[in-house]
C-alpha positions in Angstrom: 61.3 167.5 -73.7 63.6 165.6 -71.1 67.4 164.6 -72.7 65.8 161.0 -71.8 62.6 161.2 -73.7 64.5 162.7 -76.6 67.7 159.8 -77.0 64.8 157.2 -76.5 62.6 158.7 -79.4 65.9 159.0 -81.3 66.7 155.2 -80.8 63.6 154.6 -81.9 64.0 156.4 -85.0 67.3 155.2 -85.9 66.3 151.8 -85.3 63.1 152.1 -87.9 65.3 153.5 -90.0 67.6 150.6 -89.9 64.8 147.9 -90.0 63.7 150.2 -93.4 66.9 150.2 -95.0 67.0 146.2 -94.1 64.2 145.3 -95.8 64.6 147.9 -99.1 68.2 146.2 -99.4 66.5 142.8 -99.3 63.9 143.6 -101.9 64.1 141.8 -105.2 65.8 144.3 -108.2 62.6 145.7 -109.9 61.8 145.8 -113.5 62.3 149.6 -113.8 65.5 150.0 -111.7 66.9 147.1 -113.5 68.3 148.8 -117.0 70.0 151.3 -115.1 71.3 148.6 -112.1 72.6 146.7 -115.3 74.4 149.4 -117.0 75.7 150.7 -114.0 77.6 146.8 -113.5 78.6 147.2 -117.0 80.3 150.5 -116.7 82.0 149.6 -113.3 83.1 145.9 -114.2 85.1 147.5 -117.0 86.1 150.1 -114.6 87.4 147.9 -112.1 90.0 146.5 -114.7 90.7 149.9 -116.3 90.6 152.0 -113.1 93.8 151.1 -110.2 91.2 150.7 -107.8 92.3 149.3 -104.3 88.5 148.4 -103.4 85.5 147.4 -105.2 82.0 146.7 -103.9 80.0 144.5 -105.7 76.6 146.0 -104.9 75.8 146.9 -108.9 76.8 143.4 -109.7 74.7 141.9 -107.1 71.6 143.7 -108.3 72.6 143.1 -111.7 72.3 139.4 -112.0 69.2 139.2 -110.2 67.5 141.6 -112.7 69.3 138.6 -115.5 66.4 136.6 -114.5 63.9 139.6 -115.2 65.4 141.2 -118.4 66.5 137.9 -120.2 69.9 136.9 -121.1 70.1 138.7 -124.2 68.4 141.9 -123.0 71.2 141.7 -120.0 74.0 141.4 -122.2 73.1 144.6 -124.3 72.7 146.8 -121.0 75.6 145.1 -120.0 77.3 146.1 -122.8 75.9 149.8 -123.0 77.4 150.5 -119.6 81.3 149.2 -120.8 80.6 151.3 -123.9 80.0 154.5 -121.7 83.3 153.8 -119.6 84.7 154.0 -123.2 83.2 156.9 -124.4 83.7 158.8 -121.4 87.4 157.6 -120.7 88.0 158.7 -124.7 86.8 162.2 -123.9 87.7 162.9 -120.5 90.7 160.7 -120.0 90.8 157.6 -118.5 92.6 158.6 -115.2 90.2 161.3 -115.1 87.1 159.5 -115.5 88.4 156.7 -112.9 89.3 159.8 -110.4 85.5 160.9 -111.2 84.0 157.4 -110.7 85.8 157.5 -106.7 84.9 161.0 -106.2 81.0 160.3 -107.3 80.9 156.5 -105.8 83.2 156.4 -102.4 80.9 153.5 -101.5 81.8 151.8 -104.3 85.3 152.0 -105.7 88.1 153.3 -103.8 91.9 153.9 -104.5 
């Protein structure tokens, strides 16, 4: 296949992938994803206060706010607290700085030093 045809197909695939990503990103939070999202928001909100990160992407916080309507305020607060407590438990077990380092390593698009 000539190079121009390959390049054209590659561009089409990349455009399709970008469009799909945009649609998925704009989709409302699904109920089955909400529990984990709210817990992650609780964990990263606590980490933001406890770790010396220079950058924090609010992706979990934004999705979590969409979940508040689906879960209800009381359930949302419980899940959020579970995430924050998970940070405290892991920090006690591993050490705060080791946990901060792990979060930065495992979630480089969310937090950075």
